[in-house]
Structures are given as structure tokens and as C-alpha cells.
N, C-alpha and C positions, 0 to 999 in steps of 0.2 A: 160322688164326687163329680164337680162342677165343671162342666164342658172347659172353662175359662182357664182351670187347672190342670188341661191335659195339653201339651205342646208334642204336636203331630210331623213329622218330619217327612214329605214325599220329594221323591225323586226331581221332580220339574221346578222344586224350590231350591235343590240343593245349590246350585251354582248364586244364588241371591244371599242364601245364609254366611258365604264366607265374604269377607269385606275385601273392596279391590286392594286395601294396603294390607299385605300378608303381614307385615311386620306387628301386625294387632294380634294375630294371633297366639303368642307366647304368652304374652301378659295375661289375656283373655283366659287361656289356660292355667295359667298359675292362681289365677282368680278362683278357679271351680267352674269355669264355663265347659260347655259341649262344644265341640268344633264338628262341622259336617264336611269330610271330603267329599267332592264331588266325582269321584274316581270312579270308574266301569269296572265290575267284578270281572266280566270274560277281556278282560286286558290283562288279567294275569292269571286266569285256571280257562281250560276249556271245558265241555259238559262234561264230555267222559272223567275230568277228574275232579269237577265239585260233586259228583257224582260218587265216585272213590271216596272223597273224604268224609260226605255225610253218611257213609255205611260202615267207617271203623267203632269197632265197639272197645272198650279197654279192657285190659287182661283183669281178672281179677274181680274177688265179690265185691271189695270194698271202693275199688276206683271209679272215676267217674269222669276222669279226663285222660287224655294222652297228652303228654309234654316233651318237646321238644328245646333241646338247651343247645341256645347259639354259641356258647363258648367253644363246648367241644363234640359238638353234632351229634348227641347221646339221646335218643329217643327212652322215654319211659310209656309205659300203660300199654304199649305195643310191640310186637316186633313184627318189624315190617320195612325192607331197605327200600321198595316202594313209596311209602309213605315219608321216610327219613328224606328221601331224596327230595319230595317236592315240600314238604315242610323248612328244608333248607335252601331250596331255589327262591320259595315264596317270603321266605326270612329277608333274603339278600335284596328281594325286589322293593320291599314293603320299607324296608329299612334306606332305599337311596331315593324313595317316593316321602318320608317322613323329613329327610335332611333339605329337599326342595320346598316341601310345605314350610317348614319351620328353621328358615333360615339363619336365625339366630343360634341356635342348638348344635347347625353342624359343627362336626368332629366333636362335639362333648354328649353327646348322644348314644347310649348305646343298648342294643339289643339283648336283653336277658333269658327269655324264652319266648316261646310259642306255643299256646294252650289250645288244643283241638276239645271240643267241648259237645258231644252228637246228645247227649239227653236231655230232655223237657225238664225243664227250670220246673214248672210247677208240680212236677210228680216226680223229682230227684231226692225227696227224702233228706234222711242226713242227719249227724248231731245238731241239736237246735241252733248250736252257737256259732257252727260252721256252715248256715244255709246262707246262702248269697238271696234269698228272700228278706234278708234281715238290713237293715239300712246300716252301711257299713264304709270304712276305707279300707282301702287296701296298704296296710304295714308291712313292705316289704324294705329289706335292708340291701342296700348295693354292695359289691364285693371288689370293689373300684374303689382307691381315696377320692372323697371330693362328690360320691353321688348321692343327692339330696332329693331329688323330686320322680315321682313316679307318676310316667305316661303308659295308660291302657288303651293300645288300638284294637277295636272290636270290629269284625267283620260277619254279620250275618249271611251265612252261607248258604244257609237257605232258599228253596228256590222260588215257594209262595208263600210261606207263613213270615209274618211279624215277629219280632223280639222286641218284648215290653221291661221296660225299666221302670223304677218308682226314681226321683232323683230328688235328692234334698236338699238342703243349703250348703253351701259351703264351711270349710272348718271355721274362717272364721267370723261369720255370720252364725255358724251355732254357739261360737264361743261368746258370742255378745247375747243370747237369747239368755232369760235369766233361769227359765227352767234347767236350760241343756248345764248351765252355770252350777245349780244347786245341786245335779246328778254327778258333773265329773269333781265337784269338790268333795262328793261323796260325805256329805253333810260337816264340813271343816275338818277334813281328813286329807289336805292337800299333799302331803308327806309322801303318801304313797308313791308318788308318782317324779319324790324330788330326785332330778338329775345332775351329774358333777361330772360324768365323763361321755362318750360315744357309746358305749356300751349300757350305759344306764338311759339314754336317749331311746337306742332300741328298745329297752327292756318296757321305756314310758310308753312308746306308741302302741306296744303290743297290749300293754295293759290297758290303755287309751282305748284301743280297738274293743277288744272285750265288754268293755263298760259300755261303749254305745250299743253293741249286741244286747247285751241284757237289761239293757235299761230301759225300762216300759214307757215311761213316758215319753223318752225319746223314739221309741220304736210307733208309739200312736200319738202323740200329741204336735209332734215338733213340723211343721209344713212341708210339704214335697209332691212334685207335681208326676203324673205318668207321662213316658217318654215314650212312644211308637217308632220303633227303626224298621222300616221298609224290607222284604226280602230284600237280600242283595246289596246293601247299603253297607256303609264305613261309618266310625264314630270314633273320636279320640279324648279322653279327659285324663287331668290330672288328678288320678282317681284316692290319691292321699290327702287332697283334701276336698275333694268332689263325692260327698255323700251318696250312695248309691245302691241299688235292689234290684233282684233280677225275678218278676214276676211270671214271666211267659216265656216263652221261645225254645226251641233247640237248634242245633248244627251253628255253632260260634266258634270263631278264631281270634283268640286273641292274643297279643301281642303287646308283652311285657315291656318298657323301655325304662331306664335311668337316665336324669338328666345331671352332668356337673354341675356345681353349685355357681364356678366362675361364668358360664352362659345363661344363669337367670336374670331376668328382668329385672328381678325384685327377690332378694333371699328373704326379706321379712316374712312373703308370704308362706314361707314353705312350712311343713306341719310342725318340724323340732322348733322353729322359731316363735310360730303364734302359739306353742303350748308351753314354751319356756316364759313369752311375754305373760300367759295369761296364769302361769301356776307361781310366778315371781310373785305377781301381786296377790294370788289368793296366799302366798306364805307370809307377805308382809301384814296382809289383814290377819292371817290366824295369830300373828306373833302381838299384834298391837293390842 
């Protein structure tokens, strides 16, 4: 891969990556960009807490992550009051930081869960379609009315090693690519995704998510960049429209947020809106 395709974020550039007008950040997220907050990890954790976080292993043979649900404080994948308390505290602190960083979403953004993953991504295995080393979107559904967009705030809590993603195009750009359009149209059978209700939209997003993972054309031929995240750095993206995969790295915290529709800069950039427009056009073409 050519060096021009590699985007590497360094701590000494972090402040320059954020525009001086923070109101720009929300629209950049909605378009599928990555954002790099210049927060320092040691303002949230001391060294003992970080070491403890990185040492936890999920219980059970098939579990690779530990999850903390913000709504009820329930911990899944581990049985530790200490970890439950720590993830509860960090969820509150980082929710406050997100509200300040993204003022347009203040009061309309909700933390759904915190995920702790200490497994090395390059050797994590798992079923092919579920593996995060395939380009994918996060097709989660909010539980509250009007929750339209998914923001993933990630933190590489490893003290020494980088985490490596591949970042593909935004969903809007992908849908404008002729090769991807043919793949998602399933050779002229767009009716598979047809939606008439909110439940159908959720099912459509899940089917699209599976199709992205299954498609050899999308996985091998769609342009992407390698993104290297330094040890103890933060980044966030609207991963319902930001195509991404994880190639390498262990010890990551991921906080999954939902944003309500009325707070968005543009509802037309949401995955349901983009896909509705795309498949409405496909239906008309198929019927012609």
C-alpha cells in the first residue's frame, strides 16, 4: 500500500486536527469523517486503573468483550464490582466530555454501552461475517424514540502499542460507486431491502450490513486508507456511515452513543435516509 494512502495521527498533531470552530465537528461526523479529541488519558485513569483494565479477560469460551450497559449499570462478560464501578465512572466522565465537544448534540445524545476488548484483533478469530477485520458499518438500533445515528468513541488504552484500522468510504460515497451499487442491488433485486415501517428499516440495515461483509468486491476493491491510532489516544466516528475495519491492536474501550434525529445537522446524511433514497431509485429503475 502506498504511503499516500496512510493517515497517521500523532499526539503532537492532535490539537491541529480539531478545527477552531467546534460546530464543524458534528457535520463532519455526520458525513463519515474521523475526529480526534486531544484528551489526555491520564485525566480519566491512573496507572493502576489502566493496568487493571488491560488485564481483564471475558468469561466464557466464546466471549471476546466485556460490556457495561449505561442504562442499568449491568456488566456482561465479567463478574467484578471493581470493573463495574470503574466503567460506570468513565462512562459518566466521557459522556460529559462528548456533550462539550459536540454542543449541537447536547441533551440529545445518549450513551448506550461501554465495551472493553482486550483481545488482539489480528488473532481474534470468530465467524467470518462477524469479524471486525472486514469493512463494516455498525447497524445498531436505539431503544429510545428518535435515535437515528450511532457514534463510536474509541480509546486505545494500551500503554505502548498502536491500534490499526482500515477506513473505507462514507456510506454516501459508497452508494455513488458503480461497483458497490451493483453489489447492493443484488443484480436487480432491490426488493430484498424494501422498507415500509421502522422495523423494516432496522431489518434493511442489518441486511445491508451483512451484504457489505459478504461482498468480495466491496472487501477487496473499494478504496480504503490505513489509519494508525497511537497508544492512549482517542478517536470518534459515526460508524453507521463510516465504513471501517480493525486490523491490529488490543486493549480498547469503545463507547457507543445514539443521537436523536432533531439534533442532527442533516437528517439526509443518516443511513436510513441514504438507503431509502438509493433503493427508491433502484425500485423505480427495476419497475421501468
